[in-house]
N, C-alpha and C positions, 0 to 999 in steps of 0.2 A: 366085734367087727374088725377092730384094730389088730387083734391077735391073729385072725384069719388072714388079714392082709400081710402081716409080718411073715406068717408061715408060707404064704404064696410067694413072697419076695425071696425068702431063703431058698425055696424050691427052684425058683428061676435062676438064682445065682449058681446053685449046684449043677443044674443042667448046663448052664453056660460053661462052667469050669470043666465038666465032663467032655463037652463037645470040643473045647479048645485043646484038651489033653490028647484026644483022639486025632485031631487035626495035626498037632505037633508030631505025633508018632508017625503019621502017614507022610509028612513032608520030608523030602529028601534033602540032605544038606547040600548047599551050593557054595562054590567059591565066590560067585558073584554076589550072593545074598547070604552072608554068614548069619547064623542064629544069634539072637540077642536075648539076654535074660534081664527082665525088669520086674521089680516088685510092685506092689500096689501104690506105695508112696511115690515111687518114680513115675508110674503111669498117671497118677493124679497131677503131679507137677507138670508133666508134659501136656496133658489135656488142658490145663489152665493157660499154659503158654500159647497153645493153638487157638484157644477161644479168644485170647487177647488180640490176636491178629485179625480174626473175623469181626471183632467189634467195630473196626474202623469203617466197615461198610454197612453195619446195621444202623437202622434209624433209631435214635434215642427217643424216649417218651416225649421230650419237648418238641422234637421234629414232627412226630406223629400228631401231636396236639396242634402244632402250627399248620400242618397240612389240612387237618380237619377244619380249622378256623377259616383258612383261605377258601376251601371248598364251599363252606357255608355262605361265604360272602360273594361267591361266583367268580373267584380268581383261579385261573389255571396254574397250579403249583409248578408243573413241569415247564410251562412256557416261561414262568417267572425265573426258574432255575437257569434255563437256557439264556435268557436275557442277562442274568447276573454273571454268567460265565464269560460273556463277551463284553462286559462292562468293566473297563479298566480305569482305575483311578490315576490321575496325573497331578503333578504339583502345580499349584497356581502361584503367580508372582505378585499380582497387584495387592494382595493382602499384606505383603511384606514390605514393598517399597513402591513408590509412584511409577506410573507408566513411562515417564521420561527416562528413568534409570534402567529400563529394560532394553534388550536388543529386540530387533524385529522378529528373530526366530523365537525368542521366549514369549513374545506377545502372541504370536500365531499359535504357539502351543497352548496358551491359555484360552485362546478363542476356540480351538478344537475341543478342549475339555468342556467349555461351556455348552457347545453344541451337542456333544455326546450326552451330557447330563440332561439337557432339555429334551432331546429326542427320547431318552429313556423314560423320563417322566411322562411324556406324552403317550408313549406306548402303554404305560400303566393306565393312563386315563381312559384308554379305549377298552380295557378289560375290567376295570374296577368300578364297582358301584358304591364304594365307601364314600363317606362325606368328604368333600374336597377341602384340602387344607393347603396353605402356602408352603410348598416344599422347595422354593427357589431361594438360594442364598444371594441376596443382593449386596453383600458386603464388598464385593469386588468393585473397586472404583475405576478400573480401566475399561470396562465394557460399557459402551454408551448406548443410549437409546437409538436403536436402528442405525448405528453408524458402522462404517466399514473401514477395513485396513487395506493397504495396497494389494496384498495377495490373498487375503481372506476377509470376508465380511463379518463384522460383529453381528450377533444374532439375537441378543436379548432385547425384546421390545418392552419398553417401560409403559405399560398400560395400567398398572395397578392391579392386574388380574393374575391370579395364580396360573402358572403354566399348566398345572394338572387339571385346571378347570376349563381349559380351552378345548372345545370340541372341534373335530375336523369339519371343514366346510362341506355342507351338503352340495352335491354337484348339480343335478338337473333342476330341482326346484329353485335353488338360489340363482342359477343362471337365468331361468325364466323370469324371476323377480327383477333381476338386474336389467334385463332387456326391457321390461315393462316400465320401471321407474326412469330409465334413461329416455325411453320414447316419450314419456310425458314431458320431460324437460325440453326435448327437441320441439315438441308441439308448442309449448309455452314460449320458447325462444323465437320460433317463426312468427307467432302471433304478435309478440312484442316488437320484433323488427318491422313487421308490416305496419304497425300502428305508430311507429316512431317512439316507443316507450323504452326507458332504460332497462337493461337486463344484464345480469352478470352470469354468463354461462358456466364458467369454471366453478363458481360458488354453488350454483344450482346443481351441477353434476356431483360435486363433493357431498352436498347435503343428501342428494338422492341415494348415493352409494352408502353413506353412513346410515340411512334409514333402513337398510337391509338388516343391520344388526348382526352381521355374520362375520365381521372381520376378526381373524385370528392369525397369529404369526405363523403357525404351522411349521416352525423351524426356519422361517424365512426372515431375513433382516429388513426387506422392503416389501410392503404390501400396497394394495391399490389405494387405500386411504391415504397413505403417505404420498403416493404419486399424485393424487388429486390436490393435496395441499401444496405440493411443489408447483403444479400447473397454476393454481390460484395465485401463488406468490409471483410466478413468472409474468402473469397477466396484470399484476398489480391491482387486482380487484378490491383488495382490502386496504389500500393506501393511496395517497395522492403523490404522483410522480412530478418532479420539476419539469416545466415546459422546456427548459434548456437542455435537458438530458436526452441524448439520442435514443432511438428505439433499441439499439443493441445494448447500450449501457443500462437501459431500464430492465432488460432481461437479465443482465448480469447482476444488477442490484436485487432483483426478485429472487434469483437463485441463492444469493448470499443471505437474504432475509429468511429464506426457508431453512438454511443451515443454522442460522442463529436461533430460530424457533426450536429446532431440534436440540440444540445445545442447552437452551433454557430448560427444556424438559429433562435433559440429562442431569444437570446440576441439582434440579429439584429432587430427582430420584435419589441422587447421592446423599443429599442433605437428609431426606426422609429415612434413608437406610442407616445413617450414622448420626442420630439426633444428639447424642452426648458429645461427640467430637465436634459437631457443627456449632453447638452452643449458640444457636440462633436466638433463643429466648423469644420475646414478643416482637422483635424487630421484623418488619416486612418489606423494607426498602430493597431496591435492586442491588445497591452496593452492599447491604447487609448479607444478601444471599451469596454474592460473589465471595465475600470474606468468610462466610460460613463454609463455602465450598473449599476455599484455600486452607482453612483449618484442618480439613480432612485430607486434602491432597498433600499438604506439606507438614503433616503431623510428626514426621520423624526429623524435621530440620530444626526444631527448637522453637523458641518464642518468636512470634511474628510481630512486626512493628505496630500493627493496629491493635494488638492486644497488650502491648507493653505499657504498664502503668508507670514504672520507674525505670527509665533507660539506663540509669547509672548502676543499677543492681546487676543487670545482664544485658549485653548488647543484643538487641533484637535483630531478626532477619528482615532485611529490606524487601518488601513485596511490591514495590511501586510498579515495576514492569509486569509482574504477574497480574496485578489488579487491572492495569490498563488493558492488557491483552484479553483477559477473560471477560471484562466488561464489553469490549468490542466483539469478542467471539459470541457473546450471548445477546448482542443487539442493544446493550445498554450504553448508547453513545454519549448521552449527557453525563452519566456517571464516569465514563472513561475520561472525558474532558475535565471533570471535577477532580479526579485523582491526579491527572497530569498537572493541573494548575496548583494543586496543594502540596506537591512534593518537590523538594529541592533537586532531587535526582533527575527529574523530568522537565525542569523549567525551560530548557531549550527545545524539547520535543513538543511542548504544549501548543505553541502557535502553528506548528506543522500539522499537528493532529486536528486543530480547529479548522484549518483550511481544507483538510481531507474530508472532514465531516460535513462542513458547509457546502462543499462542492459535490457532494454525493459520490465520493470516491475519486473525484478528479481534482488535481492540484495544478497550479501554474508550473511552468518549466523550471523556474528558478527554485521553487520549493522542492520539486523532485530532485533537482541537482544537489541541493543542500543535504537532503536525506541520503542520496547515493554517496556523497562525500563522507558522511558520518559512517556509513556502512564500510567504506574503504578503510577508514581509520581502525575500526574494530577488527577487520580482517587482518590488517597489518600488525596489530598488537598481538594477534594469535591467542590461542587458549592459554591462559595462565593456570599454573598448577593449583588445584583446589578450588578453582572458580565454580560456584554453584551452577547446577544445570539450568536453573530458572533464569539466569542472566541471558540466556539465548533469546528470551522473549524481547529484549531490547533490540537485538539485531533483527529479529523477525519484524518488529513494528516499523523500524526505519526502512526495511526492505519494502514493506507494503506502501509506505508513503512515496518511496522513490519510483516504484513500478518498473524498475530497471531489470531488463533481462539478464544482464551481467551479474547484478547483485543476487538475483533470485537463483540463478544457476549455481553461483558459488555457494550460496546458503544450502541448497539442496545437496550439492556435492560434498561439502565439508561436514555437514551434520545430517547424515541420512536418517538417523533415528528421531529427528525432530518431531515428526508427525506420526502418531500411533494409529490414526484412522485415516481413510481416504477422504472422509468428510472434512477433517481438519485441514488436510492438504488442499482440497478444493476451495474451502473458505479462504485460505491464505492467498491462493492464486487469484480467485475472483475478487478479492479485496485489492490486489495489486494491479489488476488489469485496468488500463485506462484507454479510452477511445480517442486517440490522437488522429487527426485527419492525415491521411497518407501513411500512417503507421509509425511515425517518429515524432518526438517532441521537438520543440523549437531549439532546445539546447543541443549544441553540436556534440555528437558522439554518444548521446544517451538514447539507446534503443529500448523502447518499452516492451515489457512482456505482454504479448497479445493473446487474444482469445484463440487465434489460429495455432499459436504455440501450444496452448493447453490441449486443444483438440488433437493435434498431431501426436502429442505425447501419449494421450489416453488411447488413441487408435492404434498404437503399436501392438496392443494386446488383443487377442481374439475374444469374442463374446464369452466363450466357455471359461476363460480366465476369471471373469467377473462373476459368472453365475455358478461357479463350481460345477461345471459340466451339467448345467440344467437344474441343479438342486435349489438354486435361489434365482429363479428366472427373471425377476423384475430388477435385479441389481444393474444389469447392463443398460436397459433403457433409462433407468434412474440416473446413471452416470452420464448418459448421452444428454438427457434433459438438463442436468446440472451444468454441463459444459456447453449448453445452448446449441446442441446438435438436434434440432427439433424434428426435422423430417426423417433422419435416420432412426430416431426413437420410435416414431409412430409406425414407420415401415417395419421395424423389427417386431414391434408388438403385434402388428396385424398378421404376421406369419407365425407368431408364437402362441398357439392355442392354449396348451396346458390344461390342467383340470378346471381352471376358472374361466376358460374361453376368453383370453386376453384380447383377442381380435375385436371383441365387442367394445372393450374399453378404448382400443386404438381408434376405432371409428369416431368415438365421441370426443376423444382428445384432439383428433384431427379437426373436428367441427369447431372446437374452442380456438385452436391455433389459427385456423383459416378465418374465423369470424373476427379475430383480433388483428388479422393482417400482419403476422409476425414471421411467417415462413420465408418471406423474401429477404429478411434481414441476414440470417445466417443459415447455412445448410449443413455445415460440417466440413472438417478438413478433408480434402480429397474428393468432395462431392459438390463441386461448384455448378449447381444447376441454374438455369435461367429462372427468372421470376415466374413465368407462366408454367415452366416445367415443374417447379416445386408445388404450385397450387393445383396443377393438373394431377399430380400424383396423390395429393391429399384428397382431391375431389374423387379420384378413382376409388380410394379406400372407402369414402363415404357412400359413393354410388353402389359399390359392390355390397356393402352392408344393407343398403336400402332395397337392393334387388331380392334379398332374402324375403322381405315382406311381400314383394311382388309374386314370388314363387308360392308363398303361402296363401295368396289371395287377399291379403290385407292391403288393398290399394290405398287406403287413406294414409297409413303410416309410410308406405312406399313413397307417396307424394311428399310427405314432410321431409324425408331424408333426401329425396331427389332435389327438393328446393334448396337444401343445404349444399348438396353437391354442386349445383349451379352457382350458388352464392360464393362458393370457394374460389371459383375461377373469375368471379365478377367483382372481387374487391372486399369480400367479407361483409361486415355489417353495413358498410357504405353502399353496397350494391342494392340494398332494399330501398334506398331513397334516390337511386340514380346518380349518386355523387362519385361513382368510380370513373376511371378514364374511359375514353371512347373504345379503346381496344378491349378493356375489361367488360364493358357493357355488351360489346359484340360477342365476346366469348360466352358470357353468361346467357344471352338470348339464344344463341345456337344450341348450347347444352340444354337449357330449360325446355326449348321446343322439342328437342330430341327425346328428352325424358318424359315430357307430357304426352307425346305421341305414343311412347312405349306403354304408358298407362292406358291411354285411349283405346289401344288395340285389345286390351284385356276385357274379359267379360265383366260387365258392370262399370267399365271405364268411362263410357259416354255419360251414364247416369251420374257418376261421381263428379266429373268435371263440368258437365253442362246442367245438371239438375234434372228435375222431372220434365221441364219444358224450357224452351228458349235456347239461345245460343251462348249460354254460359253465365247469364246474369244471375242465375239462382244456384250455380254450382261452384266448385272449388276453383275453376279456371280464372274467375275474376280476381282471386287473391294474387295471382301471379302475372296475369295480363290484364291490367286495369283499363287499358285503352280499348274501346269497342272495335276500332278498325284493326288493331293488332290481333284481337281475338278472331275476327272474321278471316283475316289473312291466314292465321295459324290453322284454323279449322278447314279452310279451303285446301291448304297444302296437306293437312292430315287426311282429308277425304281422298285426295289423289293417291296418297301413299297406301291407304286402305285398299283402294281399287287396284293399284299395282300389285298388292300382296294377295289379291283374291278375296279380301274381306269386304265383299260387296254390300252385305247387310249393314255393316258399320258405316261404309261410305255413304249409302243412301240415307241412313239415320242422321249423320252429321250434315249432309247437304240439305235435308229437310229442315233441320234446326236453324241453319243460318239463312234460310230463305233462298237457297240456290236451287230453285225448282227445276229449271231446265237441265241443270247438271244431274239432279237426282233422277229425272225422267230418262235422261240419256243413259245413266247407269242401269236403270231398270230395263230399258230397251236392249241394251247390250246383253244383260243377263237373260232376258226373255228369248232373245235370238239364239243364244247358246243352249238354253233349255229346250227350245223347239227342235234344234238339230239333234240334241241328245235323245229326245223323245222319238224322233223319226228313226233313230238307230236302235230303238228297243230298250232304252234305259227306263226302269220301272218308276224311279222317283221324279221323272221329268214332268208328269202331269200335275202332281201336287206342287212342284216348284213353280210351274207356270201360273197356276191359279193364285199363288201367293204374290207373285210379281205383278200380275194384272190388278190384283186388289190394292197393292201398294201404289201402283200408278194412278188408279182411279181416286184413291185417297188424297194423293198429292194434288191432283187436278181440282178436287173439291176444295181443298184448303186454299189453293191458289186463287180461287174466285173471291175470297174474302181477305186476301192478304193486302195490306195497305202499302202505298208508296212503291209500287212496282214500275220499273222503267218500261218505256215502249219497246226497247230492244229485248228486254227479258220476256215481255208478253209474246213477241214474235218467236223467240226461241222455244217458249213453252208450247206455242201452237204447232210448231214444226215437230216437236217431240210427241205431241198428242197424236198427230197424224201417223207418225211412225208406229206408235203404240197400237193404233187401230189396224194398221196394215198387218202387224204381227199377229194381232188377235184373229184376223181373217185367215191368215195362213195356218194358225193353230187349229181353228175350227175345221178346216179342210182335212188336216191330219186326223182329227178326232173322228170325223165322219167316215174316213177311209178305214180306220181301225175298227169301226162298228160295222163295216160291210155295206154302208150306205153310199155306194159308188156314184149313183146318179145324182144324189143330192150334193155330193162332193164336187162333181163336174159342174153342176149349176153354179156353185160358189166360185169355182175357178173361172167360169165365164164372166162372172160379175166383177172380178177384181179390176178396179179402174186403172191400176198402174201396170197391167200386163195386157198385151194385145191378143187374148185368147178367145174372145167372144166370136163364135162362128158366124154370127149375123152381121158383125161390124166389118167395114172395109179393111183391107190390108193396109198397113202403114210401115214405112221404112225408118221412122224416127227412133233415135236411140233412147229407149225408155229407161235404161239403166242409169243414164246420166243423172237423172233426178231422184234416184232411189237412194235411201240411206244404206250405208255399208251393213247395218244390222239386218235390213230386209234382204239385201243382196246375198248375204250369207245363207239365207234360208231357201233361195231359189233352186239350187240343184235338187234338194230333197223334195221340194214342191213339184218340180217337173217329173221326177220319178213317180211320185204319188199320182199325178195326173195321168201318166201313161198306164199305170196299174189300173186305175179306174176305167180308162178307155178300153183296156183289154177285157174288162169284166162286165161291159155293158154292150147290148146289141144296138147297132146303128140302124134305126128305122127310117130316118129321113135324110141321112147324109151329113147331118150336123157334126157328128162325132168325127167323120172323115175330115171335115173342114178344120175341126179343132186340132186333129193330129197334124195337119198340114201347117197350121199356124205355129204349133209348138216346134215343128221341125225347122220352119223358117226362122223363128226366134233364136233357136239354138245355132243355126248356121250364121246368123248375123252377129253372134257374140262368141265366136270361136276364141277370141283373144282373152276371154275370161279365165281360161285354164281350169275349166270345171272338170269334175272327175270323168275318167275314161268310160267307166261303166254306164254313165248317163247317156253318152253318145251311142254306145252299143245298144242300150235299151230302146232308145228312140228309133235307131236304124232297124232293129228287129221288129218293132211295132209297125213300122211302115211296110 
């Protein structure tokens, strides 16, 4: 077989050589393409060279195997290749030297790299089904847990969970769950407020949100869980605030504590990421943690003072000011005081710090002046060559105690790279803000840095500046809340739907802020709203959210949110016990009645508010209107509004429930009169409508017989309405007989009508019979007269009685020309005569 193959191969080569020789003979020589002579060795060398070029685009065996492996695991190799082509590696800085030594530009570059890396890993998580492993490098010490820098937010969330394991938030199912758990909190909040029981709404909403178990960073530096923690701290629900501290300062302290909580999480993450450098060992104290963090942060500076066993061998680095600053920044106030007292470098600062801590961030004017003077000295000294960057912490700490706008402005101007994240900056400013009456301290010339100054500075930038053009939507409202711009924060959230429907969260944050009565304290720079304006806007957000339930037919939950909307303008939680101001109570009652009426008008609203029977004793109305007279008055007004809106059935039902029988009968008579007129004009539904109204009227009269404690005046009114009802029944019966063609019977009934002078056997009278007739009956007379004429035209007059009746009708019509009855009625009577 091999010999045959060899022979065939030689034959092929021979044929190829013969063909090429013939082709060469046929080819004409050309100056453009001169003939080339190559032997076999040369051809082989050239072919190898050509193949080497094509190998660059050929997939090697390793690539083919890798593609096969990715396909088996469900990964799209082409998609992965495209992602890798757009994935650009950039240099990081924090792994080389601390954040303080970098410029803002370098820090922002590192932030962008972290975001690109995280986004790429998350894109892998959506297409990969491989076992999840931690692919995030947490060695970078400059990225803090959920913290932000002035121009770009830091984005790594320290949750202990691998970024590749974070799945994207499911949209609709999760939103529905969020709506449900929030609604349960609102219901519990209302019940607690009505019973006078303690309730912490921010804590409850935070727990409810966390119960969803769906929180993921999704590339965002601020999530709703973090927002709820901030709200909780602002409200001070997890701590006791000094009675002497103003409401505004309590909000400032709450924002500061939230930032300290976040920094504590950050340093713990850094320590866990660098266990060898931290050298924490078995120590678990707060000061031990701060020192472990400093070992990592200052690892390139040499031996630190708290680690120096023998100072004579090597002069250690003095970390006094670093320890004090980071203890304060992390909320370890006792440890900060301990370090200040134990170090010779800070012995003058220790008493100032003690006053600041004991005063909850407030110090006497002389203390602030002393701190400001020390700042002036340091500024005058200027930067010494080679001074370590961490010495800046001393200047920063004195500036905090001084609270001086001048010192803070100088600090920010001279050392622009002092703060690597916006959260560090905000903590510094919030620590320095002091709430002096009138905006100035008693020390002449010392103007404090105010909350308005901070808000004005932050508001120089558009929302898109903070949210990266919508990529990180919660950053802007987060900054607003941290700077105590509460109403702008919820207003922004209520308009920012996003994938997670943030307007849902906005409504419930509004409930918490209104319940705690904090919206009147600060509204935000440039937005000086009145007290009622701020609460009216919050109430509007809550009411708008509650109306969603109304549209869906869930009246019970609409009621719960409407109650909160009313409470928002009534003083928050104090409104439930009537301890708000007179104006607040008036505003609350007006809105509550308006919203309750809105529910009452809906199908099922009467049953919800009043129960199966009675005037609200068994329904939800008693929760909000506890006084019986107040309920009666509200329902009377609601019944009138129902009647004005054409909702007669509801009006009658409400009037029956409250025992307003004469009013209910009057409504029935009005509706019956209109139905009779409609029936006479040929409307097909008039007959069934009239039957229902008469049945309702008779039912009310039967109930009235056994109703206790009815006044004499009410009995008189009921009797009058009963007479009107019977008169209308008579008129209706005449219309029915006429429609059946029973004209003679219809005329007999007309003659029997006691309130009309149409009996041919009775003497003529000139009395004004219409004077005593109800307007409801009078409205039916023109059609009744037409019917009577029609009957007369269709019956033979055998004894002259019909002629007499015609005459009486004509006389009656002539005597009542001023009634402005229809022209065709007069024409019909004239023609008949």
